[in-house]
C-alpha positions in Angstrom: 7.0 -19.4 -1.9 6.7 -16.2 0.3 9.2 -17.6 2.8 11.7 -18.5 0.1 11.4 -15.0 -1.3 12.1 -13.6 2.2 15.0 -16.1 2.7 16.5 -14.9 -0.6 16.2 -11.3 0.6 18.0 -12.2 3.8 20.8 -14.1 2.0 21.4 -11.2 -0.5 21.3 -8.6 2.3 23.9 -10.5 4.3 26.0 -10.9 1.1 25.7 -7.2 0.2 26.6 -6.1 3.8 29.6 -8.4 3.8 30.7 -6.9 0.5 30.2 -3.4 2.0 32.8 -4.2 4.6 35.1 -5.8 1.9 34.8 -2.7 -0.3 36.9 -0.8 2.3 35.0 2.5 2.1 34.2 2.0 -1.6 38.0 1.9 -2.5 37.7 -1.6 -3.9 35.4 -1.2 -6.8 34.7 -4.9 -7.4 33.4 -5.4 -3.9 31.4 -2.1 -4.1 29.8 -3.3 -7.4 29.0 -6.7 -5.7 27.4 -4.8 -2.8 25.2 -2.7 -5.1 24.1 -5.8 -7.0 23.4 -7.7 -3.8 21.3 -4.9 -2.4 19.4 -4.6 -5.6 18.6 -8.3 -5.7 17.8 -8.2 -1.9 15.3 -5.5 -2.3 13.7 -7.2 -5.3 13.1 -10.3 -3.2 11.9 -8.3 -0.2 9.5 -6.4 -2.4 8.0 -9.6 -3.7 7.9 -11.1 -0.2 6.0 -8.2 1.3 3.3 -8.6 -1.4 2.5 -11.9 0.4 3.4 -11.2 4.0 2.6 -8.5 6.5 5.2 -5.8 6.1 5.9 -5.7 9.8 6.5 -9.4 10.0 8.6 -9.6 6.9 10.7 -6.6 7.9 11.3 -7.9 11.5 12.5 -11.3 10.2 14.6 -9.7 7.4 16.3 -7.2 9.6 16.6 -9.4 12.7 18.0 -12.5 11.0 20.2 -10.3 8.8 21.6 -8.5 11.8 22.3 -11.7 13.6 24.0 -13.3 10.6 26.2 -10.2 10.1 27.2 -10.2 13.7 28.4 -13.8 13.4 30.1 -13.1 10.1 31.8 -10.1 11.6 33.2 -12.2 14.5 34.2 -15.3 12.4 35.4 -13.7 9.1 36.6 -10.2 10.2 37.7 -11.1 13.7 35.4 -8.6 15.3 34.6 -8.8 19.0 31.8 -11.2 20.0 31.0 -10.6 23.6 28.3 -12.2 25.8 26.4 -8.9 25.6 26.3 -9.3 21.8 25.3 -12.9 22.1 22.5 -11.9 24.4 21.4 -9.1 22.1 21.3 -11.5 19.1 19.3 -14.0 21.2 16.8 -11.3 22.1 16.5 -10.4 18.4 15.8 -14.0 17.5 13.3 -14.3 20.4 11.6 -11.1 19.2 11.3 -12.4 15.6 9.9 -15.7 16.9 7.3 -13.8 19.0 6.2 -11.7 16.0 5.8 -15.0 14.0 3.8 -16.6 16.8 1.4 -13.7 16.8 0.1 -14.9 13.5 0.4 -13.8 9.9 -2.8 -12.5 8.3 -1.9 -13.2 4.6 
């Protein structure tokens, strides 16, 4: 259950960040409202997840996988640059998250 809560937090964080881009500096109210709702749900899930997981582990996974997903969405959906340096950086983030998980969770 704790991993599903964390996955939900990641999904809603990625949704909210995508809506943040689509809100065009808060000039598109519908997207801004979707962003606010997405972050509210995201932090609700994250709050429940860190009750059951180490906060450092949960935050590393949440921020790392969310960052990687947003970089890919930026490249695919918004036609943002996706250089080999970005790919290497994302790979390092994923490796770092894996290393934190391999260190063991105490809860």
